[in-house]
C-alpha angles and dihedrals in degrees: 000000000000094000091046092053091044091055094046090050091061092057120086110266090247088065095047090053092046091052089044093052092051089048092049094052090046093055090046090055095042101047118060091187095052089045091050095049094046093048096044093047090051093046090050088054089055093250127150109262088228090071090067091086098053087042089055091049093050092050085057092052091050091054096053100033085070089081088064090056106036096036095049132064119269091254093049092049093049093048088072088073102093098171137031127194124192096018089143089071090060090049091050093047091051089049091052088062094219129123113273123222109205111201113198120175126203089278128125116329101344093169092064092048091064092045095052096042087056092054098040100041102028125233113032126180122198129177116249130198111199112233120234093244109079092205091056089046092057090051093048093050094046090051098045107034099084136147106296092002108108125185123215121190115249100250136082095295088052092052087052091050090055093049094047091049091052092048087053092054096253129127134265128197128205146175095224092186093058109126104242128226117266110286092023102088150034137233107265130168116258118176090346094308131099105254121183097246130195110243092196093091089052092048091051090051087062093066088076094255120154108256116218126175114216135176137163113236112215107228121215124259092024093287091145132248140312112214116214124202120182136160115236113279087231131032111267097232140132130060121334097270093045090051089048090053092052092049089053089052089051091053091051091053090054093047093052088059089064111003098172090062094060119099097245092165089066110108093242094159101050120130129199125248116228096028114092093202093050101046114105111262116249122243091262088055098054 
C-alpha cells in the first residue's frame, strides 16, 4: 500500500483522480452490496438515480487522492487548495478566543480539510482509531501527524483530550456523520431515515465552542480543491439529542450543495446486533 500511494503521489492530481474515478466505477459494477447501499441511500435522500454513477466515480477519487495528502508535506498538500470561501468565519472564531469545533462530513476531500484547518487556525485535535494493519497505521500516522495537527485515540482519554483542547481555546475536528460504535450514539433522523448518530459532536458543542462547518470541494480536471467554511444555518442549541438532530440537518445542507461528492456507499444506517439501543427501530417505532 505504501509503494502504491507513493507512486500515485508522484502523478499529477488529475491522473490520480482519473484512475480513482475508474476504480470507483469498477467497484460499483463489481459489488452488488456496495451498489445497493449507494443507490438506496441516494434514493432515500430524494436524489436522481442517475447520479449514482458519478457518485461512485467521486468515491474512487477520494480513495486515491489521499496519496496527494499523506505522502506530501503539509505545505505541498495545502497548496492544492486553490480557493477558500468563508475564511472570515475562521478569523472571527480566532478573534473570539473560544474553542472552535470544525465539523466535516464525508463530503469531498475531508482529509485535506483537517490539514488546512490545522495550518490556518493553529492547534487542531482529531480522534484517531488505529487500523489493524501495522503498515497502514504507520502510513496514516505519517500522513496525519503534522505541525499543529494532534491525534487522540478514539476512547475516553481521547474525548477528554478534545474537551481539554476546546477549553484551552484550541480547535477540534470531527466527522459528525461517522457511524459510532454500539452504545455511543442515538437514533437521529438523517435524510428522512433513522440513522445511528454519534452524540459526541453535540456534546462538544455544549462547551460553548464556536461551531463551523467545513468541507473540501473536489474541483474538476484535477485543478485542486475549494475549501468551504460556514457557520451553521441555525443555532446548535437545546439538549444533546436536539443538537445532534440540528447537526444532521446541517450535514444535509452541505451535501445538497454537491451531492455526488458524498460517500453514499458508506453504511450510514447500520445498527448493531445485541445492543437494544443500537438496533434499528422498526417501522412502528419510527
